C-alpha positions in Angstrom: 12.9 8.7 8.7 15.7 8.1 11.1 18.2 9.7 8.7 17.1 13.2 9.6 16.7 15.1 12.9 13.3 15.5 14.6 13.1 19.1 13.4 13.8 18.1 9.8 11.2 15.3 10.0 8.6 17.8 11.3 9.4 20.2 8.5 9.1 17.5 5.9 5.7 16.4 7.3 4.4 20.0 7.3 5.6 20.5 3.7 3.8 17.2 2.7 0.6 18.4 4.3 0.8 21.7 2.6 1.4 20.0 -0.8 -1.6 17.7 -0.1 -3.8 20.8 0.6 -2.6 22.7 -2.5 -2.4 19.8 -5.0 -6.0 20.4 -6.4 -4.9 23.9 -7.4 -2.3 22.6 -9.8 -3.7 19.2 -10.9 -7.0 17.6 -11.7 -8.6 16.3 -8.5 -9.9 13.1 -10.0 -6.4 12.2 -11.2 -5.0 12.9 -7.8 -7.7 10.7 -6.2 -6.8 7.9 -8.6 -3.2 8.3 -7.7 -4.0 8.1 -4.0 -6.2 5.0 -4.5 -3.4 3.1 -6.2 -0.8 4.3 -3.7 -3.0 2.9 -0.9 -3.5 -0.4 -2.8 0.2 -0.7 -3.3 0.9 0.3 0.3 -1.4 -2.6 1.4 0.6 -5.0 -0.7 3.8 -3.5 0.6 2.6 -4.0 4.2 2.0 -7.6 3.6 5.0 -8.4 1.4 7.6 -5.9 2.7 7.0 -6.3 6.4 5.5 -9.8 6.7 7.1 -11.5 3.8 3.9 -12.7 2.2 3.7 -12.1 -1.5 0.1 -11.8 -2.6 -1.0 -12.1 -6.3 -4.7 -11.6 -5.4 -5.1 -8.2 -3.8 -7.3 -7.2 -6.7 -10.1 -9.4 -5.1 -10.1 -7.1 -2.0 -9.9 -4.0 -4.1 -12.7 -5.1 -6.5 -15.0 -6.8 -3.9 -15.0 -3.6 -1.9 -15.7 -1.6 -5.0 -18.7 -3.7 -6.0 -20.0 -3.7 -2.4 -19.8 0.1 -2.2 -21.3 0.6 -5.6 -24.3 -1.7 -4.8 -24.9 -0.1 -1.4 -24.9 3.4 -2.8 -26.8 2.9 -6.0 -29.3 0.2 -5.1 -29.7 0.6 -1.3 -29.2 4.4 -1.2 -26.7 4.2 1.6 -24.7 7.1 3.0 -21.1 7.1 1.6 -19.4 6.6 4.9 -21.6 3.5 5.6 -20.9 2.2 2.1 -17.2 2.5 2.7 -17.4 0.6 6.0 -19.4 -2.1 4.3 -16.9 -2.3 1.5 -14.0 -2.7 3.9 -15.9 -5.4 5.9 -16.6 -7.3 2.7 -12.9 -7.2 1.8 -12.0 -8.4 5.3 -14.5 -11.2 5.1 -13.0 -12.4 1.8 -9.5 -12.1 3.4 -10.5 -14.3 6.4 -11.8 -17.1 4.1 -8.7 -16.8 1.8 -6.2 -16.3 4.7 -7.4 -19.3 6.7 -6.1 -21.5 3.9 -3.3 -19.5 2.3 -1.3 -18.6 5.5 -0.6 -22.3 6.1 1.5 -22.3 2.9 4.8 -20.6 2.2 6.4 -18.9 -0.7 5.0 -19.4 -4.1 2.3 -21.7 -2.8 0.9 -18.9 -0.7 1.0 -16.6 -3.8 -0.7 -19.2 -6.0 -3.6 -19.7 -3.5 -4.2 -15.9 -3.4 -4.2 -15.8 -7.2 -6.6 -18.8 -7.4 -9.1 -17.1 -4.9 -8.8 -13.9 -6.9 -9.8 -15.7 -10.1 -12.8 -17.2 -8.2 -13.9 -13.7 -7.2 -13.4 -12.6 -10.8 -15.8 -15.4 -11.9 -18.4 -14.4 -9.3 -18.2 -10.7 -10.5 -18.7 -11.9 -14.0 -21.6 -14.2 -13.3 -23.6 -12.9 -10.4 -26.7 -10.9 -11.4 -26.2 -7.9 -9.1 -22.7 -7.2 -10.3 -23.7 -6.3 -13.8 -21.5 -8.9 -15.6 -19.2 -7.4 -18.2 -20.9 -4.0 -17.9 -20.2 -3.7 -14.2 -22.2 -1.3 -12.0 -22.4 2.0 -13.9 -23.7 5.4 -13.0 -23.1 5.1 -9.3 -24.2 8.5 -7.8 -21.8 10.5 -5.7 -23.2 10.1 -2.2 -23.3 12.2 0.9 -21.1 11.3 3.8 -22.1 11.6 7.5 -25.5 12.8 6.2 -24.5 16.3 5.2 -21.2 16.5 3.2 -21.9 16.1 -0.5 -19.2 14.4 -2.6 -20.6 15.7 -5.9 -17.9 18.3 -6.2 -14.5 17.0 -7.2 -12.6 19.2 -4.8 -14.7 18.2 -1.9 -14.3 14.5 -2.8 -10.5 15.1 -3.1 -10.2 16.4 0.4 -12.4 13.6 1.8 -10.3 11.0 0.0 -7.1 12.6 1.1 -8.2 12.6 4.7 -9.0 8.9 4.6 -5.8 7.9 2.7 -3.6 10.0 5.0 -5.3 8.3 8.0 -4.6 4.9 6.3 -1.0 5.7 5.9 -0.7 6.8 9.5 -2.2 3.5 10.5 0.4 1.6 8.4 3.1 3.7 10.1 1.8 2.8 13.5 1.6 -0.9 12.6 5.1 -1.0 11.2 6.7 0.7 14.1 4.7 -1.1 16.8 5.6 -4.3 18.8 3.2 -6.0 16.4 5.3 -4.8 13.5 8.5 -6.0 15.1 7.0 -9.5 15.4 6.0 -9.4 11.7 9.5 -8.6 10.7 10.8 -11.4 12.9 8.3 -13.8 11.1 9.5 -12.4 7.7 13.2 -13.0 8.6 12.8 -16.4 10.2 9.4 -17.9 10.8 10.8 -20.9 12.6 12.7 -18.8 15.0 9.7 -16.6 15.7 7.6 -19.7 16.4 10.3 -21.1 18.7 10.1 -17.9 20.7 6.4 -18.6 21.5 4.7 -16.3 18.9 1.5 -17.6 17.3 2.8 -17.2 13.8 -0.4 -18.2 11.9 -2.4 -15.8 14.0 -0.1 -12.8 13.3 -0.1 -13.7 9.6 -3.9 -13.9 9.4 -4.3 -10.5 11.2 -1.9 -8.7 8.9 -3.5 -10.3 5.9 -7.0 -9.1 7.0 -5.7 -5.6 7.8 -4.0 -5.4 4.4 -7.2 -6.4 2.7 -9.1 -3.7 4.7 -6.7 -1.1 3.3 -7.1 -2.4 -0.2 -10.9 -2.3 0.3 -10.8 1.3 1.3 -8.8 2.1 -1.9 -11.4 0.2 -4.0 -14.4 1.9 -2.4 -12.8 5.4 -2.9 -12.1 4.6 -6.6 -15.7 3.5 -7.3 -17.1 6.6 -5.6 -14.7 8.8 -7.6 -15.3 7.2 -11.0 -18.9 6.2 -10.3 -18.2 2.8 -11.8 -17.3 -0.7 -10.6 -15.8 -3.0 -13.4 -14.3 -6.4 -13.9 -10.9 -4.7 -14.3 -11.0 -3.9 -10.5 -11.0 -7.6 -9.7 -8.7 -8.7 -12.6 -5.3 -10.2 -11.7 -3.6 -7.4 -13.7 -4.7 -4.9 -11.0 -2.7 -7.0 -8.5 0.2 -7.0 -10.9 0.1 -3.2 -11.2 0.1 -2.8 -7.4 3.1 -5.1 -7.1 4.9 -3.1 -9.9 4.2 0.1 -8.1 5.8 -1.3 -4.9 8.9 -2.5 -6.8 9.4 0.8 -8.6 8.9 2.9 -5.5 10.7 0.5 -3.1 9.5 -2.3 -0.8 9.8 -2.0 3.0 9.4 1.8 2.7 6.4 3.9 3.5 7.0 6.4 0.7 7.8 3.8 -1.9 4.1 3.1 -2.9 3.4 6.9 -3.2 6.4 7.5 -5.5 5.7 4.3 -7.5 2.0 5.2 -7.9 2.9 8.8 -9.0 5.2 7.3 -11.8 2.9 4.5 -13.0 -0.4 6.3 -12.8 1.0 9.4 -14.4 2.3 7.3 -17.3 -1.1 5.7 -17.7 -2.8 9.1 -17.6 -0.5 11.3 -19.8 0.5 8.6 -22.3 -3.1 7.3 -22.9 -2.9 8.5 -26.5 -0.2 6.0 -27.2 -2.5 3.0 -26.6 -0.6 -0.3 -26.2 2.7 1.5 -26.1 2.0 2.5 -22.5 2.6 -1.1 -21.4 5.9 -1.2 -23.3 7.0 2.0 -21.8 6.0 0.7 -18.3 8.1 -2.4 -19.0 11.1 -0.3 -20.0 10.7 1.8 -16.8 10.5 -1.4 -14.8 13.7 -2.8 -16.3 15.6 0.5 -15.8 14.5 0.7 -12.1 15.4 -3.0 -11.5 18.9 -2.4 -13.0 19.7 1.0 -11.5 17.6 1.0 -8.3 17.8 -2.6 -7.0 15.8 -1.5 -3.9 13.4 0.8 -5.7 13.7 4.5 -6.0 13.0 5.3 -2.3 14.7 2.2 -1.1 17.9 3.1 -3.0 17.7 6.7 -1.6 17.5 5.3 1.9 20.5 3.0 1.2 22.5 6.0 0.0 21.6 8.0 3.1 22.6 5.1 5.3 25.9 4.8 3.6 26.5 8.6 3.9 25.6 8.5 7.6 28.0 5.6 8.2 30.8 7.5 6.4 30.2 10.6 8.5 30.1 8.6 11.7 33.3 6.6 10.9 35.8 9.2 12.1 34.0 9.8 15.3 33.7 6.1 15.9 37.4 5.6 15.2 38.3 8.4 17.6 36.1 6.9 20.3 37.7 3.5 19.9 41.2 5.0 20.0 40.4 6.9 23.2 39.0 3.7 24.7 42.2 1.8 23.8 44.4 4.5 25.3 42.3 4.4 28.5 42.7 0.6 28.8 46.4 0.9 28.1 46.8 3.5 30.9 44.7 1.4 33.3 46.9 -1.6 32.5 50.2 0.3 33.1 48.8 1.8 36.4 48.0 -1.7 37.6 
């Protein structure tokens, strides 16, 4: 956050870590893990759409594929939780490679439709393949141990394990965005033809970020299955992709905090308004309309825009004084000559 000083940024980071550590004391750990999973899923969509300009309607296939892979590895093969998570992410990446090799050659809505089509294929596989459980899914997945000695049976232990992985994933996203690789991605987003004319292998960059985004979505899916001990068709349904996109728009695209805020709002509504049944979707729609009308860039995006405007106004007098001094200096130099 370039709006604040280094000291302020450090203080905000410390406060965020303290809040992450104390959160299970004030909220149900399972709810917090669900929030983190959807925040990470939305962050993977944001990484692809906000920073590479690729709108995916099929991120649920990575989320769900990883969930099914982790559930099968833990329940049927008896794998360690850490190994199951790695397998889940690899499966999501494999699906992304197959999808991406075709999708990245298309632009705009055609790319989006290809991802949606592949997502529906994965949904059909999840419905028909014998080891996925069909409409019942994979149920009663036992909470595994990780690294051979840490049991995830306790909700609080599971929360801190999930929080560690999600925090590491967000750190990775931060490093990607503010790396030379991220700069190239933004160049491709702004003008693919110009980036290609500069000698960048555009298709290679797009495929890499597509696969990395799928890996992050796969991590979120694996954590969700371990938490709720269930892999279902809903995890690979296109509506899950829609929810992730909605979270990004509400929180703010092209921001690191946007998916977190968006997930906090959407998941909280689903959790605390569950007694209202179908009215939850209507309320979500109203919230979406309000955000689009009042916060064109999302909640965090609009906050950043306000801070930028405020910074510019504060810097305007200093800039004007500097320009005036420079003009006087040039005038005196001209008179001396």
